[in-house]
C-alpha angles and dihedrals in degrees: 000000000000126000091250093052091049091051092050093049090050090049091050090049094050091046092051093048092048093050091051091052091049092049091051092049090047094052093046107043115196099205114115102225123171113255131214118251122191093343097313128101113188107208097158090111092051117096101216092184093057105025100036133219123342131219113246095226127148135054116353126183110251126194105196118210092013132101100201129187131199092272090064090068100054123134092258096045136070122201091198135256112322129214120224117237131187118248123235093045144077131261116249116261100187101118091337135106125285095227141038147149129264118208130188135167116211120195115218129185099204136049112242147123106289129191134197121208121194117184104179121025113159115252114325134001144192118189131204124181120189089343093306117125107231096175127232145208126292119346123293108211140166091232132052091229092065096036118111115187123220133141101182116149112279131204127182133174132206138168113245134184129214111294131042127355114203117213122192121182120183112208133188134173122174123186091340136088121323108289130229144079095316091168124046114255117228126228130192147103113333095241093051093048091048090048092052091048092049091049090051092048091047090051091051092046092051091049095045093044092048092050094047092047091050089046092054091043093055090044088055090049090052091049090057097033106042092162087078104062091168087076089065092056092047090050090052090048092053094046093047092047091050092053090048093055089049090065096039131079104356091013096224092181090065090054090054094043108028093174093059107123115247091224090061090047089054092049091050090051088059099039103043099060091053091049090049092054091045094052092046090052091050089049091055094045093047092048093050093043101246100120091122091059116124089226089064092054091048092049091049092053090045092052093048091050092049091050092051089049092053093045097052100031116096110250092239090072096054091096089061094060097045089113092055091049089055095042097056096062088046089056091047093051092048093053093044094052091047093052094046094049091050092047091057088066089055092053097246109177119243101016089139091060088047091054091049090054092047092050089050091051091047091051091049091050092049090050091050093049093048092045090052094043097048099028093237130166117255109255118229092242088061086085092069094060098068090036089053089056091056095042093049091052090045087055088050091053090047090052091050092047091049091050091046090048092052091048090049091050090054091045091047092056090049092047092048089054092045091045091054090048088048092051092048090048092050092046093049092043091049091053090050092047096053097076098048091042092054088048090054092047094048096043092048091048090052090052091050093048096045103114095174093060107025118195125247108264093246092048091046091057091051093047090047090052089048089051093050092047090050091052092049091049090049089052089048091053091053090047092052091051092048092048090050091052092048093050094053097038094248097124111103123209119210109201121213137146103274130196106227093195094056092046091051092049091050094050093047090051091049094049092045089062095055101026110134096191111076092181092063116084121203113220126195106209098166108138125225124259099038116153121235121267126229103238147100110290096209092048092050089055089048090052093048092046092052095047095045094045089050090050092050090049093059098037114084094181136354131053141320108202135183122208136167139197139178117256109185106292093349139077114227113206118194130195109198127185134181094222134121098295128223125279113246093238090061097056094081093060098030096105098039116114114259090011114122139162126211133173119253109284095021093112114170091359091079088073134212095289101246103113098073093039092052091045092054093047091049091050092049091048087057093052095259137111137224129225134182131206116185143162125194106252092005103078133246138267121206113193127187129180131214130185118258113248109259119242091007115136094171120120132168127229120226122215094271093052092046091051091057092059120077110256115254137170114262116219124198113263116248093235095050106033123077129174134194123185100191112161095242095131092248136075125202131201108211116197119181132132093212114086093208092054091048090051092052092048095046091048089051091050091050091049089054089046091240125148115237147181114210121198134171106220144032093252091055091048093055090047091050091051090057096040108036133052115288108272121230093218132013119215103201132183113222100214116049131145117261107000106028127215089255091057091050091049091052091051090051091051091053088066106023134041125230090264097043096055116011116206123207109194123206123207136174091210123071095196119138092237091060092053093048093047093047095051091043089055090056106267119157094207140353129216126195121230130263091045137177114252091226090057091048091051092048092051092047092051090048093051092046092050090050091050094050092047092048092046092052091051091048092049091052090050091048092049090051092047096044094048095039113119112178108245095220089051091057091043092052091045094051091048089052091050091051092050093048091051087068098040115026121012093181092056088044090060091049092050092049088051091051092048093049089050090051093048094044091054092049096049096039090058089060091067101027122050100167123122116278132203122265089243093059092048090047090052090058090048092051091048091051093047092047090056091046091049089059087058101041097033114190091350089080117062120180125201126188124201103178118164115237114268090006115159138145141158120258138160114277121259092021098114100035096062090050092052092044090052090052091051099043101038102023111037098017098070092042115104096213136042118312133198128213114194123195116195132179131178143153116250134177108305099359152357129295124205120182133184114198130181133177094217134122096304128214126278120236097253094051091043090056091047089050092052091047092049093246101112093106100239129102102216107075091024091056092048091051093048093050093047091048092050094048104034107011095242140089138219117286108230124191119180142158126192109259094003103077137246136276121201118191126198116191123191120185120225089253090051100053096035094050 
């Protein structure tokens, strides 16, 4: 036997012995009160002020079969010979009347206000004191038809002088329990009687309130702890017992509901105790785990049958089943004790507390039976018996909770150890998975991009799905590693002033490259003029990427927009989608690690639930907070805040703000731009907003004996490209305030190809999204910071070697193109000269002059690539057309619409290939006459030159190939490439099959005046 079990047995023994002593003292009161003898109680020797009220016990006069008032006892009247009856007690009904009158004279020695208090008068009463009608309960009547039963507590007050106080109590009881004063009335000073009544009511109120509160408390426990159904039964026991005490003793329920019928109160007094015992028994059985016992089913049926019997049986027969009413609790107690004793052998926890509760309930039941049997007052210590039931079971719950707490503590320590092992396992596994996952991603991408051996459509879909799954798994691996670092405080935050607008643009560009939902549009709603935030630039991009990717995932069509606003000393960034929204019951667990929500049918697409958790942790690590506002079917908005960078007066301008400012040329600042013109055969453009990075790069360029121009922003880089000599290689930082490195790279690619101006981008982040965005913007290579100088040198040498090799190949192509004279053109020209030598010598001389002009222009271009005047280019065109007209005759008509005084500068051999293309492929195949029109005019801001023919035209497929440089020829393609390189634009070609072609060349004023 354990120490706890011994203590509980000792407590039960002490409690039982104490209750027995109290019961004996209750049944044998020691107070020496005066007693009534033959209808007279002499209390003149009793000091009511000091000793308090007295019970009116003893021999009362009783007039059976008569309801007498004060007038019946006048000096000239005689009510008859009384009998003397013991109070407390009932008058006999066997063959006797069902009503009568009690009379008692009480001698008092002092004048005062006196009160009489009668608790139980069966089953109606009417009280007179010194001839004054004080009222009563129910209606005492000589016939059953007029009789109204009620034995509620009664209190009446009257003023009495020294001498005798006459008390008359009319009593009636028809077809009910035996009538009479079954409980002793009390008599004393009014203030003492009222104080006793108030104390009794207060005692009942405390008891009822305590039971109801405990009942509701255990009901709440059951609501939150449904794995313990015994709590429900104990809650019902407490509530039922509380209601029972509200209709017993002072009957508080009748004071709250005066209209409540007495007959229903009587039924409740019989029903509620049985229900209380029944619920307590179910509580014990449920706690021990014996609810499936056949005895429980039998008891339940027995209780239901007894309740139906009480409900439908007339109240007058209740006295006949008093034995059954006492036998049922005895049966309950027997079964409860049996089950508890057997459960101790099974090691059920808390049986000692259960026994304490059962002993308390047994004591309370014994008190109730004795009080009912002997019509005794309820002692004040009776309150502790029901409270002891509740307290003992509360101690049982506390013991269980303590035991559960200790077990949880032990399990928590084990789980913490297992959790750490799990994290280590995940981290190591993630590291091991990175290499094969990247292999899967790269191999699947190679299969998808293989144009020589395209995949079957069905296989392509499978490979695409494999590629997407691989990317998601790779992202999951990175998330697991980040979460592991966050949990153990290993994630470092590098604070810097960060431009939110630039970060948002970068993330949108990255997601646009890999977005698999074409019906979802990404919208950048960042306003202009926002200050910088004090945060980690890479972590901000990670947060934005996670939030936007999550928004895209749950948006089938619509928009995903990003906006920002200033909130005091913070910037609030919001990612809003028009997707399905999040159910309210999921918000509580939304940011928990490994907690995810996906719509029905989403499957693996719902993710592992790390993105939002990591994002929130990253925001909190940077002194911000994250909020969510969502509506099912109406989309979601995730908002996070970050502190504004202190002492930072730097803002960026968006496109709209920039458009409102007059355009001006941006020159490099003296403090940020550096140039070196060393004759190393190579010139670098270095662009980085960090001074330390620029210093490293410029030192590297000097060590390699390269010339360089170093600038600190994207605006300065664009200005340097227009102002300075053309660099051989551009070293460009990806993330810069204002104009980012991606923007600069795009501008470079508008004018220069990958081979003409290589771009090596530098980034502090090695994320896959950065690489994809950089290459999509037109970068040749990308290098992660911090980098090894040896690696930087190797990549520079590689790019320069590629540039030189490409330049040599292009030069050879240009030489071939520039010197190319179509053989059949020379053959036709010579045949024409021979024919003219026989026919027309003057025309022969003109033709030789045209041919010499044509050849001079061709060969001169080989050695001179400067811009030429429009007149010189037009001279070449006219010479070419004059020779072609000899061949085509009247089939070729030429029209010139040249504006007066028109002139401009343009690259050589730009117009002639266009005209030659119109003659050979437009008019040549045509069976009838064709017209080639050459027009030139000045328009607002530049010069417009058009070549129009009414020949065969170009079909849509070939026109698209021509615009993309895939037509197969070198004429128009070479013109387009040169125009793109010099001016950043191509020829505008409009054509329709069978209706001719129109080619437009547009030169801005800056272009042709350069």
